DSSP file (Angstrom, degrees, kcal/mol; ACC not computed):
  #  RESIDUE AA STRUCTURE BP1 BP2  ACC     N-H-->O    O-->H-N    N-H-->O    O-->H-N    TCO  KAPPA ALPHA  PHI   PSI    X-CA   Y-CA   Z-CA
    1    1 A M              0   0    0      0, 0.0     2,-0.3     0, 0.0    90,-0.0   0.000 360.0 360.0 360.0 -76.5   14.2   13.7    7.4
    2    2 A Y        -     0   0    0      1,-0.2    27,-0.6    27,-0.2     3,-0.1  -0.983 360.0-134.1-150.0 156.5   11.0   15.7    7.4
    3    3 A R  S    S-     0   0    0     -2,-0.3     2,-0.3     1,-0.3    26,-0.3   0.986  79.5 -26.1 -74.5 -71.5    8.5   16.8   10.0
    4    4 A Q        -     0   0    0     24,-0.1    -1,-0.3    22,-0.0    24,-0.2  -0.994  52.3-151.2-147.8 140.5    5.1   16.0    8.4
    5    5 A L  E     -A   27   0A   0     22,-2.4    22,-2.5    -2,-0.3     2,-0.3  -0.954  20.3-130.9-113.1 128.2    3.9   15.6    4.9
    6    6 A P  E     +A   26   0A   0      0, 0.0    78,-0.5     0, 0.0     2,-0.3  -0.615  37.4 167.8 -75.4 134.1    0.3   16.4    4.0
    7    7 A V  E     -AB  25  83A   0     18,-2.9    18,-2.7    -2,-0.3     2,-0.4  -0.925  37.5-125.1-138.8 162.3   -1.3   13.7    1.9
    8    8 A R  E     -AB  24  82A   0     74,-1.6    74,-2.9    -2,-0.3     2,-0.5  -0.947  34.3-146.3-105.9 137.4   -4.7   12.6    0.7
    9    9 A V  E     +AB  23  81A   0     14,-2.9    13,-2.8    -2,-0.4    14,-1.4  -0.889  21.2 174.6-115.7 130.7   -5.5    8.9    1.7
   10   10 A H  E     -AB  21  80A   0     70,-2.2    70,-2.8    -2,-0.5     2,-0.3  -0.927  12.5-160.0-123.4 153.5   -7.4    6.3   -0.2
   11   11 A V  E     -AB  20  79A   0      9,-2.2     9,-2.8    -2,-0.3     2,-0.5  -0.989  11.5-160.3-135.5 144.6   -7.8    2.7    0.9
   12   12 A R  E     - B   0  78A   0     66,-2.4    66,-2.4    -2,-0.3     7,-0.1  -0.965  21.4-148.9-124.4 113.2   -8.8   -0.5   -0.9
   13   13 A R    >   -     0   0    0     -2,-0.5     3,-2.1     5,-0.3    63,-0.1  -0.327  34.2 -78.5 -78.7 157.7   -9.9   -3.2    1.5
   14   14 A P  T 3  S+     0   0    0      0, 0.0    -1,-0.2     0, 0.0     3,-0.1  -0.296 118.0  17.3 -56.7 137.9   -9.4   -7.0    0.8
   15   15 A G  T 3  S+     0   0    0      1,-0.3     2,-0.3    61,-0.2    62,-0.1   0.425 104.4 106.4  79.0  -0.9  -11.9   -8.4   -1.6
   16   16 A R    <   -     0   0    0     -3,-2.1    -1,-0.3     1,-0.1   115,-0.1  -0.784  51.2-163.6-107.9 153.5  -12.9   -5.0   -3.0
   17   17 A D        +     0   0    0     -2,-0.3     2,-0.2    -3,-0.1    -1,-0.1   0.630  66.2  76.5-107.4 -19.1  -11.9   -3.5   -6.3
   18   18 A A  S    S-     0   0    0     -5,-0.0    -5,-0.3     1,-0.0     2,-0.3  -0.622  76.9-120.2 -98.0 152.1  -12.7    0.2   -5.7
   19   19 A W        -     0   0    0     -2,-0.2     2,-0.5    -7,-0.1    -7,-0.2  -0.675  21.4-148.0 -84.8 141.8  -10.7    2.8   -3.7
   20   20 A L  E     -A   11   0A   0     -9,-2.8    -9,-2.2    -2,-0.3     2,-0.4  -0.962  15.0-129.0-113.8 125.2  -12.4    4.5   -0.8
   21   21 A Y  E     +A   10   0A   0     -2,-0.5   -11,-0.3   -11,-0.2   -13,-0.0  -0.586  26.6 177.6 -75.4 125.7  -11.4    8.1    0.0
   22   22 A I  E     -     0   0A   0    -13,-2.8     2,-0.3    -2,-0.4   -12,-0.2   0.841  40.5-117.0 -94.1 -44.8  -10.5    8.5    3.7
   23   23 A G  E     -A    9   0A   0    -14,-1.4   -14,-2.9     2,-0.0    -1,-0.3  -0.905  46.4 -26.8 138.8-167.2   -9.6   12.1    3.7
   24   24 A R  E     +A    8   0A   0     -2,-0.3     2,-0.3   -16,-0.2   -16,-0.2  -0.572  61.2 162.1 -85.4 147.5   -6.6   14.3    4.4
   25   25 A A  E     -A    7   0A   0    -18,-2.7   -18,-2.9    -2,-0.2     2,-0.4  -0.929  33.0-119.0-152.9 172.9   -3.8   13.2    6.7
   26   26 A T  E     -AC   6  41A   0     15,-2.9    15,-2.8    -2,-0.3     2,-0.5  -0.964  18.6-150.2-121.8 142.4   -0.3   13.9    7.6
   27   27 A V  E     -AC   5  40A   0    -22,-2.5   -22,-2.4    -2,-0.4     2,-0.4  -0.939  16.8-178.5-113.0 129.6    2.6   11.4    7.3
   28   28 A S  E     - C   0  39A   0     11,-2.2    11,-2.8    -2,-0.5     2,-0.6  -0.971  23.8-136.6-129.4 148.4    5.5   11.5    9.7
   29   29 A H  E     - C   0  38A   0    -27,-0.6     2,-0.4    -2,-0.4     9,-0.2  -0.910  26.0-168.2-102.5 116.0    8.7    9.5   10.0
   30   30 A E  E     - C   0  37A   0      7,-3.0     7,-2.6    -2,-0.6     2,-0.5  -0.884   8.3-161.0-110.8 134.8    9.4    8.6   13.6
   31   31 A V  E     + C   0  36A   0     -2,-0.4     2,-0.5     5,-0.2     5,-0.2  -0.968   9.9 178.5-116.6 124.3   12.7    7.1   14.9
   32   32 A V  E >   - C   0  35A   0      3,-2.8     3,-2.1    -2,-0.5     2,-0.3  -0.967  64.2 -49.6-125.8 112.9   12.7    5.3   18.2
   33   33 A G  T 3  S-     0   0    0     -2,-0.5     0, 0.0     1,-0.3     0, 0.0  -0.449 120.9 -23.2  62.2-123.4   16.1    3.8   19.2
   34   34 A Q  T 3  S+     0   0    0     -2,-0.3     2,-0.3    -3,-0.1    -1,-0.3   0.438 125.6  80.1-100.4  -0.2   17.3    1.8   16.2
   35   35 A T  E <   -C   32   0A   0     -3,-2.1    -3,-2.8    17,-0.0     2,-0.3  -0.774  58.5-166.4-106.5 153.0   13.9    1.2   14.7
   36   36 A S  E     -C   31   0A   0     63,-0.3    17,-0.5    -2,-0.3     2,-0.3  -0.935   4.2-174.7-132.3 157.9   11.9    3.6   12.6
   37   37 A R  E     -C   30   0A   0     -7,-2.6    -7,-3.0    -2,-0.3     2,-0.5  -0.986  22.7-129.8-149.2 155.7    8.3    3.7   11.5
   38   38 A V  E     -CD  29  51A   0     13,-2.9    13,-2.9    -2,-0.3     2,-0.5  -0.944  26.6-161.8-109.4 127.4    6.0    5.8    9.2
   39   39 A V  E     -CD  28  50A   0    -11,-2.8   -11,-2.2    -2,-0.5     2,-0.6  -0.927   8.6-157.5-116.4 128.9    2.8    7.0   10.8
   40   40 A V  E     +CD  27  49A   0      9,-2.9     8,-2.9    -2,-0.5     9,-1.2  -0.920  20.3 179.5-105.6 122.0   -0.3    8.2    9.0
   41   41 A R  E     -CD  26  47A   0    -15,-2.8   -15,-2.9    -2,-0.6     6,-0.2  -0.946  30.6-166.6-126.2 143.7   -2.5   10.4   11.1
   42   42 A T  S    S+     0   0    0      4,-1.9     5,-0.1    -2,-0.4    -1,-0.1   0.667  85.1   2.9 -93.3 -21.5   -5.8   12.2   10.4
   43   43 A G  S    S-     0   0    0      3,-1.0    -1,-0.1   -17,-0.1   -17,-0.1  -0.856  93.7 -81.6-148.2-179.0   -5.6   14.3   13.6
   44   44 A P  S    S+     0   0    0      0, 0.0     3,-0.0     0, 0.0    -1,-0.0   0.819 129.0  22.4 -60.9 -30.9   -3.2   14.8   16.4
   45   45 A D  S    S+     0   0    0      1,-0.1     2,-0.8     2,-0.0     0, 0.0   0.566 102.5  91.4-112.6 -13.5   -4.4   11.7   18.2
   46   46 A K        -     0   0    0      2,-0.0    -4,-1.9     0, 0.0    -3,-1.0  -0.774  54.7-167.3 -96.2 107.5   -6.0    9.6   15.5
   47   47 A V  E     -D   41   0A   0     -2,-0.8    -6,-0.3    -6,-0.2     3,-0.1  -0.823   8.7-175.5 -92.6 121.9   -3.5    7.1   13.9
   48   48 A L  E     -     0   0A   0     -8,-2.9     2,-0.3    -2,-0.5    -1,-0.2   0.937  65.2 -29.5 -78.5 -51.1   -4.8    5.6   10.6
   49   49 A T  E     -D   40   0A   0     -9,-1.2    -9,-2.9     2,-0.0     2,-0.4  -0.985  50.1-140.0-160.7 161.4   -1.9    3.2   10.1
   50   50 A T  E     -D   39   0A   0     -2,-0.3     2,-0.5   -11,-0.2   -11,-0.2  -0.979   8.8-155.0-128.7 144.8    1.8    2.6   10.7
   51   51 A F  E     +D   38   0A   0    -13,-2.9   -13,-2.9    -2,-0.4     2,-0.2  -0.980  37.5 124.8-120.2 123.8    4.3    1.1    8.4
   52   52 A G  S >  S-     0   0    0     -2,-0.5     3,-1.5   -15,-0.2    48,-0.2  -0.822  74.4 -61.5-155.6-163.6    7.4   -0.5    9.9
   53   53 A E  T 3  S+     0   0    0    -17,-0.5    47,-0.1    46,-0.3    49,-0.1   0.772 122.0  65.7 -64.7 -23.8    9.4   -3.6   10.1
   54   54 A H  T 3  S+     0   0    0      2,-0.1     2,-0.4     0, 0.0    -1,-0.3   0.577  88.6  81.0 -74.8  -9.2    6.5   -5.6   11.5
   55   55 A R  S <  S-     0   0    0     -3,-1.5     2,-0.9    17,-0.0    17,-0.1  -0.802  72.4-138.4-104.6 138.5    4.3   -5.2    8.3
   56   56 A D        +     0   0    0     15,-0.5    15,-3.2    -2,-0.4     2,-0.3  -0.838  52.7 139.9 -88.8 104.6    4.6   -7.4    5.2
   57   57 A L  E     -E   70   0A   0     -2,-0.9     2,-0.4    13,-0.2    13,-0.2  -0.920  46.1-146.8-146.0 167.3    4.3   -4.7    2.5
   58   58 A Q  E     -E   69   0A   0     11,-1.7    11,-2.8    -2,-0.3     2,-0.4  -0.992  17.8-160.6-135.9 128.2    5.4   -3.5   -0.8
   59   59 A A  E     +E   68   0A   0     -2,-0.4     2,-0.3     9,-0.2     9,-0.2  -0.897  14.3 169.8-113.3 141.2    5.5    0.2   -1.7
   60   60 A E  E     -E   67   0A   0      7,-2.0     7,-2.7    -2,-0.4     2,-0.4  -0.987  29.5-119.4-147.0 156.7    5.6    1.6   -5.2
   61   61 A R  E     +E   66   0A   0     -2,-0.3     2,-0.3     5,-0.2     5,-0.2  -0.802  23.5 176.2-100.1 134.0    5.3    5.0   -6.9
   62   62 A R  E >   -E   65   0A   0      3,-2.7     3,-1.6    -2,-0.4     2,-0.3  -0.803  67.2 -59.9-134.5  93.0    2.5    5.8   -9.4
   63   63 A G  T 3  S-     0   0    0     -2,-0.3    -1,-0.1     1,-0.3    26,-0.0  -0.565 119.6 -17.1  68.6-128.2    2.7    9.5  -10.4
   64   64 A N  T 3  S+     0   0    0     -2,-0.3    19,-2.1    -3,-0.1     2,-0.3   0.251 123.5  94.4 -90.5  11.9    2.3   11.6   -7.3
   65   65 A F  E <   -EF  62  82A   0     -3,-1.6    -3,-2.7    17,-0.2     2,-0.5  -0.796  59.9-156.8-102.2 145.3    0.8    8.6   -5.5
   66   66 A V  E     -EF  61  81A   0     15,-2.1    15,-2.6    -2,-0.3     2,-0.6  -0.985  15.5-159.4-115.2 117.3    2.6    6.1   -3.2
   67   67 A V  E     -EF  60  80A   0     -7,-2.7    -7,-2.0    -2,-0.5     2,-0.6  -0.871   5.3-167.8-100.4 120.5    0.7    2.8   -3.2
   68   68 A V  E     -EF  59  79A   0     11,-3.2    11,-2.8    -2,-0.6     2,-0.6  -0.935   3.0-162.7-112.1 113.9    1.4    0.6   -0.2
   69   69 A A  E     -EF  58  78A   0    -11,-2.8   -11,-1.7    -2,-0.6     2,-0.5  -0.869   7.6-164.3-100.8 119.2    0.1   -2.9   -0.4
   70   70 A C  E     -EF  57  77A   0      7,-3.5     7,-2.7    -2,-0.6     2,-0.6  -0.877  13.6-138.6-106.9 127.2    0.0   -4.7    3.0
   71   71 A V  E     + F   0  76A   0    -15,-3.2   -15,-0.5    -2,-0.5     2,-0.2  -0.762  35.0 165.0 -85.8 121.3   -0.4   -8.5    3.2
   72   72 A E        -     0   0    0      3,-2.6     3,-0.4    -2,-0.6   -17,-0.0  -0.744  52.2 -94.2-127.7 175.9   -2.7   -9.4    6.0
   73   73 A A  S    S+     0   0    0     -2,-0.2     3,-0.1     1,-0.2    -1,-0.0   0.875 124.1  46.3 -60.8 -39.8   -4.7  -12.5    7.1
   74   74 A E  S    S-     0   0    0      1,-0.2     2,-0.3   -60,-0.0    -1,-0.2   0.727 126.1 -86.7 -77.3 -21.7   -7.9  -11.4    5.2
   75   75 A G  S    S-     0   0    0     -3,-0.4    -3,-2.6   -61,-0.1     2,-0.6  -0.990  71.9 -19.9 148.2-153.9   -6.0  -10.5    2.0
   76   76 A V  E     - F   0  71A   0     -2,-0.3     2,-0.6    -5,-0.2    -5,-0.2  -0.826  49.8-164.0 -98.1 119.1   -4.1   -7.5    0.6
   77   77 A L  E     - F   0  70A   0     -7,-2.7    -7,-3.5    -2,-0.6     2,-0.4  -0.898  12.3-159.6-100.4 121.9   -5.0   -4.1    2.1
   78   78 A S  E     -BF  12  69A   0    -66,-2.4   -66,-2.4    -2,-0.6     2,-0.4  -0.882   8.3-165.2-110.6 134.7   -3.8   -1.2   -0.1
   79   79 A W  E     -BF  11  68A   0    -11,-2.8   -11,-3.2    -2,-0.4     2,-0.5  -0.954   4.5-159.8-115.1 134.2   -3.2    2.3    1.0
   80   80 A S  E     -BF  10  67A   0    -70,-2.8   -70,-2.2    -2,-0.4     2,-0.6  -0.972   5.9-169.5-116.2 118.2   -2.8    5.1   -1.6
   81   81 A L  E     -BF   9  66A   0    -15,-2.6   -15,-2.1    -2,-0.5     2,-0.8  -0.933   6.4-159.0-111.9 114.5   -1.0    8.3   -0.3
   82   82 A N  E     -BF   8  65A   0    -74,-2.9   -74,-1.6    -2,-0.6   -17,-0.2  -0.830  11.5-161.0-100.2 109.4   -1.3   11.2   -2.7
   83   83 A A  E     -B    7   0A   0    -19,-2.1   -76,-0.1    -2,-0.8     6,-0.0  -0.376  25.6-116.4 -83.8 166.3    1.5   13.7   -2.0
   84   84 A I  S    S+     0   0    0    -78,-0.5     2,-0.3    -2,-0.1    -1,-0.1   0.894  88.8   2.6 -71.0 -42.9    1.5   17.3   -3.1
   85   85 A N  S  > S-     0   0    0    -21,-0.1     4,-1.8     1,-0.0     5,-0.1  -0.815  78.7 -96.9-139.5 176.9    4.5   17.2   -5.4
   86   86 A M  H  > S+     0   0    0     -2,-0.3     4,-2.5     2,-0.2     5,-0.2   0.844 118.5  56.6 -69.5 -34.7    7.0   14.7   -6.8
   87   87 A T  H  > S+     0   0    0      1,-0.2     4,-2.2     2,-0.2    -1,-0.2   0.934 109.9  45.0 -62.2 -47.3    9.7   15.7   -4.2
   88   88 A D  H  > S+     0   0    0      2,-0.2     4,-2.5     1,-0.2    -1,-0.2   0.853 111.0  54.7 -66.0 -34.1    7.3   14.8   -1.4
   89   89 A T  H  X S+     0   0    0     -4,-1.8     4,-2.5     2,-0.2    -2,-0.2   0.940 111.1  44.0 -64.3 -47.2    6.3   11.6   -3.2
   90   90 A L  H  X S+     0   0    0     -4,-2.5     4,-2.3     2,-0.2    -2,-0.2   0.890 113.9  50.8 -64.8 -38.7    9.9   10.4   -3.5
   91   91 A R  H  X S+     0   0    0     -4,-2.2     4,-2.1    -5,-0.2    -2,-0.2   0.907 111.8  47.7 -64.4 -42.2   10.6   11.4    0.1
   92   92 A L  H  X S+     0   0    0     -4,-2.5     4,-2.1     2,-0.2    -2,-0.2   0.913 112.6  48.1 -66.2 -45.4    7.6    9.5    1.3
   93   93 A L  H  X S+     0   0    0     -4,-2.5     4,-2.3     1,-0.2    -2,-0.2   0.896 111.6  50.4 -61.5 -42.1    8.5    6.4   -0.7
   94   94 A A  H  X S+     0   0    0     -4,-2.3     4,-2.6     1,-0.2    -1,-0.2   0.908 110.6  49.0 -65.1 -42.1   12.1    6.4    0.5
   95   95 A S  H  X S+     0   0    0     -4,-2.1     4,-2.4     2,-0.2    -1,-0.2   0.875 111.3  49.1 -69.9 -33.6   11.0    6.8    4.2
   96   96 A I  H  X S+     0   0    0     -4,-2.1     4,-2.0     2,-0.2    -1,-0.2   0.937 113.6  46.4 -68.3 -44.0    8.5    3.9    3.9
   97   97 A E  H  < S+     0   0    0     -4,-2.3     4,-0.4    -5,-0.2    -2,-0.2   0.900 114.4  48.3 -64.8 -39.1   11.1    1.7    2.3
   98   98 A L  H >< S+     0   0    0     -4,-2.6     3,-0.8     1,-0.2    -1,-0.2   0.913 112.9  47.3 -64.9 -43.3   13.7    2.7    4.9
   99   99 A A  H 3< S+     0   0    0     -4,-2.4   -46,-0.3     1,-0.2   -63,-0.3   0.811 115.7  45.2 -70.4 -29.3   11.2    2.1    7.8
  100  100 A C  T 3< S+     0   0    0     -4,-2.0     2,-0.5    -5,-0.2    -1,-0.2   0.397  81.7 117.3 -97.0   3.3   10.2   -1.3    6.5
  101  101 A Y    <   -     0   0    0     -3,-0.8     2,-1.6    -4,-0.4     3,-0.2  -0.604  58.2-147.5 -76.9 121.4   13.6   -2.6    5.6
  102  102 A R     >  +     0   0    0     -2,-0.5     4,-2.1     1,-0.2     5,-0.1  -0.588  30.6 163.2 -91.9  78.1   14.3   -5.7    7.8
  103  103 A S  H  > S+     0   0    0     -2,-1.6     4,-2.1     1,-0.2     5,-0.2   0.828  71.0  55.5 -68.2 -32.8   18.0   -5.3    8.3
  104  104 A K  H  > S+     0   0    0     -3,-0.2     4,-2.4     1,-0.2     5,-0.2   0.954 111.9  43.4 -64.1 -49.2   18.2   -7.7   11.2
  105  105 A Q  H  > S+     0   0    0      1,-0.2     4,-2.5     2,-0.2     8,-0.3   0.888 111.2  56.0 -65.8 -37.7   16.6  -10.5    9.2
  106  106 A L  H  < S+     0   0    0     -4,-2.1    -1,-0.2     1,-0.2    -2,-0.2   0.926 114.3  37.9 -59.9 -45.4   18.7   -9.8    6.2
  107  107 A F  H  < S+     0   0    0     -4,-2.1    -2,-0.2     2,-0.2    -1,-0.2   0.840 119.0  47.5 -80.7 -30.6   22.0  -10.2    8.0
  108  108 A S  H  < S+     0   0    0     -4,-2.4    -2,-0.2     1,-0.2    -3,-0.2   0.916 136.0   1.3 -75.6 -41.7   20.9  -13.1   10.2
  109  109 A D     X  +     0   0    0     -4,-2.5     4,-2.0    -5,-0.2    -1,-0.2  -0.632  63.0 176.1-147.3  82.2   19.3  -15.2    7.4
  110  110 A P  H  > S+     0   0    0      0, 0.0     4,-2.3     0, 0.0     5,-0.2   0.822  82.7  56.2 -60.4 -32.4   19.6  -13.7    3.9
  111  111 A K  H  > S+     0   0    0      2,-0.2     4,-2.0     1,-0.2     5,-0.2   0.922 110.4  44.1 -68.0 -43.4   18.0  -16.8    2.2
  112  112 A R  H  > S+     0   0    0     -3,-0.2     4,-2.2     2,-0.2    -1,-0.2   0.860 111.5  54.7 -68.1 -34.9   14.9  -16.6    4.5
  113  113 A Y  H  X S+     0   0    0     -4,-2.0     4,-2.3    -8,-0.3    -2,-0.2   0.948 110.6  44.8 -62.8 -49.1   14.7  -12.8    3.9
  114  114 A S  H  X S+     0   0    0     -4,-2.3     4,-2.2     1,-0.2    -2,-0.2   0.867 112.6  51.2 -66.4 -35.3   14.7  -13.1    0.1
  115  115 A S  H  X S+     0   0    0     -4,-2.0     4,-2.1     2,-0.2    -1,-0.2   0.899 110.2  49.4 -68.4 -37.5   12.1  -16.0    0.2
  116  116 A S  H  X S+     0   0    0     -4,-2.2     4,-2.3     2,-0.2    -2,-0.2   0.897 110.4  51.3 -67.5 -38.8    9.8  -13.9    2.5
  117  117 A R  H  X S+     0   0    0     -4,-2.3     4,-2.4     1,-0.2    -2,-0.2   0.927 111.0  47.7 -62.4 -44.2   10.1  -10.9    0.0
  118  118 A R  H  X S+     0   0    0     -4,-2.2     4,-2.4     1,-0.2    -2,-0.2   0.889 110.5  52.4 -65.1 -38.1    9.2  -13.2   -2.9
  119  119 A K  H  X S+     0   0    0     -4,-2.1     4,-2.4     2,-0.2    -1,-0.2   0.907 110.2  47.7 -63.8 -42.8    6.3  -14.6   -1.0
  120  120 A I  H  X S+     0   0    0     -4,-2.3     4,-2.2     2,-0.2    -2,-0.2   0.930 112.8  48.4 -63.1 -45.6    5.0  -11.1   -0.3
  121  121 A E  H  X S+     0   0    0     -4,-2.4     4,-2.6     1,-0.2    -2,-0.2   0.890 111.1  51.4 -62.3 -40.4    5.4  -10.0   -3.9
  122  122 A R  H  X S+     0   0    0     -4,-2.4     4,-2.6     2,-0.2    -2,-0.2   0.921 109.2  49.0 -64.0 -44.7    3.6  -13.2   -5.1
  123  123 A V  H  X S+     0   0    0     -4,-2.4     4,-2.2     1,-0.2    -2,-0.2   0.925 113.8  46.6 -61.7 -44.5    0.6  -12.7   -2.8
  124  124 A I  H  X S+     0   0    0     -4,-2.2     4,-2.1     2,-0.2    -1,-0.2   0.905 112.8  49.4 -64.6 -42.4    0.3   -9.0   -4.0
  125  125 A R  H  X S+     0   0    0     -4,-2.6     4,-2.3     1,-0.2    -2,-0.2   0.901 111.2  49.7 -65.3 -40.2    0.7  -10.0   -7.7
  126  126 A D  H  X S+     0   0    0     -4,-2.6     4,-2.3     2,-0.2    -1,-0.2   0.886 109.8  50.9 -65.3 -37.7   -2.0  -12.7   -7.3
  127  127 A D  H  X S+     0   0    0     -4,-2.2     4,-2.4     2,-0.2    -2,-0.2   0.908 109.9  49.9 -62.6 -42.0   -4.3  -10.3   -5.7
  128  128 A R  H  X S+     0   0    0     -4,-2.1     4,-2.5     2,-0.2    -2,-0.2   0.903 110.1  50.8 -63.1 -42.8   -3.8   -7.8   -8.5
  129  129 A R  H  X S+     0   0    0     -4,-2.3     4,-2.5     2,-0.2    -1,-0.2   0.926 109.9  49.8 -60.9 -45.5   -4.5  -10.6  -11.1
  130  130 A K  H  X S+     0   0    0     -4,-2.3     4,-2.6     2,-0.2    -2,-0.2   0.919 111.3  49.5 -61.8 -43.4   -7.8  -11.6   -9.3
  131  131 A R  H  X S+     0   0    0     -4,-2.4     4,-2.3     1,-0.2    -2,-0.2   0.943 112.7  46.2 -59.1 -48.5   -8.9   -8.0   -9.2
  132  132 A H  H  X S+     0   0    0     -4,-2.5     4,-2.6     1,-0.2    -1,-0.2   0.870 112.4  51.0 -62.6 -38.0   -8.2   -7.4  -12.9
  133  133 A R  H  X S+     0   0    0     -4,-2.5     4,-2.9     2,-0.2    -1,-0.2   0.927 109.9  49.8 -64.0 -44.7   -9.9  -10.7  -13.8
  134  134 A R  H  X S+     0   0    0     -4,-2.6     4,-2.2     1,-0.2    -2,-0.2   0.904 112.5  47.4 -61.2 -43.1  -13.0   -9.8  -11.8
  135  135 A K  H  X S+     0   0    0     -4,-2.3     4,-2.3     2,-0.2    -1,-0.2   0.918 113.0  48.4 -65.1 -43.3  -13.1   -6.4  -13.6
  136  136 A R  H  X S+     0   0    0     -4,-2.6     4,-2.5     2,-0.2    -2,-0.2   0.917 112.2  49.1 -63.2 -43.6  -12.7   -8.0  -17.0
  137  137 A D  H  X S+     0   0    0     -4,-2.9     4,-2.1     1,-0.2    -1,-0.2   0.892 111.3  50.0 -61.0 -41.5  -15.4  -10.6  -16.2
  138  138 A E  H  X S+     0   0    0     -4,-2.2     4,-2.0     2,-0.2    -2,-0.2   0.908 111.2  48.1 -65.2 -43.9  -17.8   -7.8  -15.1
  139  139 A E  H  X S+     0   0    0     -4,-2.3     4,-2.3     2,-0.2    -2,-0.2   0.886 111.7  50.3 -64.7 -40.6  -17.1   -5.8  -18.3
  140  140 A D  H  X S+     0   0    0     -4,-2.5     4,-2.4     1,-0.2    -1,-0.2   0.893 110.3  49.9 -63.8 -39.5  -17.7   -8.8  -20.5
  141  141 A M  H  X S+     0   0    0     -4,-2.1     4,-2.3     2,-0.2    -2,-0.2   0.878 110.9  49.1 -67.9 -38.1  -20.9   -9.6  -18.7
  142  142 A I  H  X S+     0   0    0     -4,-2.0     4,-1.9     2,-0.2    -2,-0.2   0.913 113.2  47.2 -68.0 -41.9  -22.2   -6.0  -19.1
  143  143 A S  H  X S+     0   0    0     -4,-2.3     4,-1.2     2,-0.2    -2,-0.2   0.891 112.3  49.2 -69.9 -38.2  -21.3   -6.0  -22.9
  144  144 A A  H  X S+     0   0    0     -4,-2.4     4,-0.8     1,-0.2     3,-0.3   0.912 111.7  48.9 -66.1 -40.8  -23.0   -9.4  -23.4
  145  145 A F  H >< S+     0   0    0     -4,-2.3     3,-0.5     1,-0.2    -2,-0.2   0.868 109.7  52.9 -65.3 -34.6  -26.1   -8.2  -21.6
  146  146 A G  H 3< S+     0   0    0     -4,-1.9    -1,-0.2     1,-0.2    -2,-0.2   0.750 106.2  53.2 -72.0 -23.8  -26.1   -5.0  -23.7
  147  147 A Q  H 3< S+     0   0    0     -4,-1.2    -1,-0.2    -3,-0.3    -2,-0.2   0.595  87.0 103.3 -88.4 -11.1  -25.9   -7.0  -27.0
  148  148 A Q    <<  -     0   0    0     -4,-0.8     2,-0.7    -3,-0.5    -3,-0.0  -0.439  67.8-137.7 -70.0 144.9  -28.9   -9.2  -26.0
  149  149 A K        -     0   0    0     -2,-0.1     2,-0.5     2,-0.0    -2,-0.1  -0.914  14.6-157.2-105.7 115.8  -32.2   -8.3  -27.8
  150  150 A L              0   0    0     -2,-0.7    -2,-0.0     1,-0.1     0, 0.0  -0.795 360.0 360.0 -91.8 128.7  -35.2   -8.4  -25.4
  151  151 A A              0   0    0     -2,-0.5    -1,-0.1     0, 0.0    -2,-0.0   0.452 360.0 360.0-101.3 360.0  -38.5   -8.9  -27.1
């Protein structure tokens, strides 16, 4: 597929609303036997994260960004990978989806596979709703405080 794609990495930790800039990194698609994974590295030896069949995640494209939401025990951990151009963005999104595709589970038990996908999507959607509600409540509180007249 490709050797390495340069990206800028942001992360949003569970329970946080703001993105934290991590820095520049390279993304590579590695194939070992019949499994593949996508590895994000900041240096030759420093691995930030890996995306593969073992992770419960959902990847989507937003402009030149690929946002990967991972469901973990603490909550939803989101990675934002900013590629240089649209071609690299689509290549990155395709490789993440390919690496995380659970073909064994799909063929062995399709009903369980689809229910696990729905559960992952529901957890991510609920996390997004909570974040937006917190932001809306914060903005309402700021506007209410601004309208108060202090004597």
